[in-house]
N, C-alpha and C positions, 0 to 999 in steps of 0.2 A: 929663336923662341925664349929665351928670357930677357932679349933685347925687348921683344915686345910686350911679355907681360913687366917687364920694370919698368918699359914707357908709361904702361895704362895705369899703373898703380903710381907715378908721380901725377898723373894726370889726375887720379881719384885723390890723390893726395892734397892737391893745389886747390881742386875743387872745396875741398872739404875745409880747406884754410879758411877762417873769417878774414874778413876784409880789415884792411887797415886805415886806423884813422889817425889823426891828428891836429888838432890847434895849434898851429906852428906860432901863432904870434896873435895877443889880445891886450887890445889898448883903442883910450879913448879914441883914438882919431885912426884906428884901423884891425882889421883880422884878417887873417892869413891860414888857410885850412887845406890840407890833402889827406886824401884818400885813395887807398891805392889795393886791389885786389886783381881776382883772376874770371874771366868768364870762358866755360868750356863751349867756346865755339870759337872759329873761325876768325880769323881779323872781319872778314866782309859779310859775315853773322854780324857779326859782334856791332860794326860798325850798321848795320840796317836797323839790328834793336836801338842802338842809341837813338836815332833818328825818330824811331817809330813811338817816341815818349810818352802818346797817350796810352802806349801799352806797358807802362812799367811805373810810372810819375802815381805816386800815392792820390787818389781823389780829396781827400783827407786834406790835403795842401797847397787846395787848387779855388777860382774864387768861383765860379761854377759848381763844383761839387762833383764833378766828373771828368776824370784824368783822360776821360778820350776825346773832349773837347779842345784840349791841344794839338798841337802840331808846330813842326820845326819846317821851313823853307831854309835847305839846306846850302845857301849860296851867300855872297858879301853881300851884305845889306837887308839878308834874309830875317823874318820873323821867328819867335819864337813865342805864339801866339796861342792865345787860348779866347775861342766863340761860343758861344751861346746866344740863344732868344733874344736875352733880356742882357745881354755885355760882352765887351770885347777887352780883354788887356794883353797887352805887348809884355810879357815875361823877359824879352833880353831880342837882342838885336847880333844874327850873327857876322862879326869879325876878321874872322879867320877858319877857313875849312881846307881840309888836304885830305881828301876821302881814305880810310880808312887809321887814318892817325892822327890829326888835331882837330878838335870842333872848337870855337871858342866863343864865348858871347857876352856882350857888354851886358851887364845883370843885375840889378841890385833887385834882388826877390823878396816875395812877399813882405812883410812891417819894414824892411831897408827901400822900400819903393821909394816910400813919400818924406826919405831924410835928406835928401840929397847927396847921397854917396854917389860915389864911383867904384862899380862892381865889376869885377872878369872872371867868367866862369874858363873855365879849361880842362875840354877830356884829352886822354892821350892814351890810343889805342898802339899795342906794339907785341910782336910776337910774345907768347908765354912760352911759361918753361916745357910744356909738352907738345907735340906736334896737336893742330887741331886747337890749341886754347889762345888765350888772347889777354893779357894782361892790360888792365885800365888803370889810369891813373887822374883824379879830378882835384884840379887844384880852383878854388876857391879864394880872390882876395879884394878885399874892400876897404876904400880907404875916404874917410871923410875927414871933416875938421875933428878939432879936439870939443869942439863944442857938440857935436855927436852923442856923444858918452857910447861907445859902440861895445863895452866892456861886456858889459851886461848882458850882451847880445850873444856873446859868446858861445855859452852852452846852448841856449832854444835851437840856433842856426847851425851847431855843428851837429844835434839831434834829428832835427830835418832831414839835412843836408845827407847823415850817416844812411836815413832810413832808405832814401830816395836811392843812395847808392847801392847799397844792399840787394832793391829792386830790379836795380839795372843788373849787374851783375850773377844773380842768380833770380833768376826769372820765376816767378806764385803764380802756382799752377790755382 
């Protein structure tokens, strides 16, 4: 009985803990971010949620104004796209997919899209600290020339990504 109560307490504590975010590097020619957190669901459910990007990405950070217009085709070369009656945007291209483990995109998001940078976003799922939980890490690496002057974008990009990551790991009702 104690083991079950203890495991439940660990799971609750893990879910109550805030996501960890870090700007690991910011320079004129590159940005490196890492976000870590826990999801109160097993890996297969966390994977399904990750792929249902339109259900957790903020509509405020879309081109169409509606995140429901976003989708991910989870195959190598698949599109992370946003499509609506007046337009289409390819946010990223799947470059690696290992079901329930890794989803990686080539993706220069938002204001980075027209800068000529190369950017990679990786979601990594692992068994969480308690049964039925999933540890999630999101890494985002952006590289450009020194002329790109990425340093001023570190804080705004971090803020937007942190918001999206939090929405992924802690479903909004």
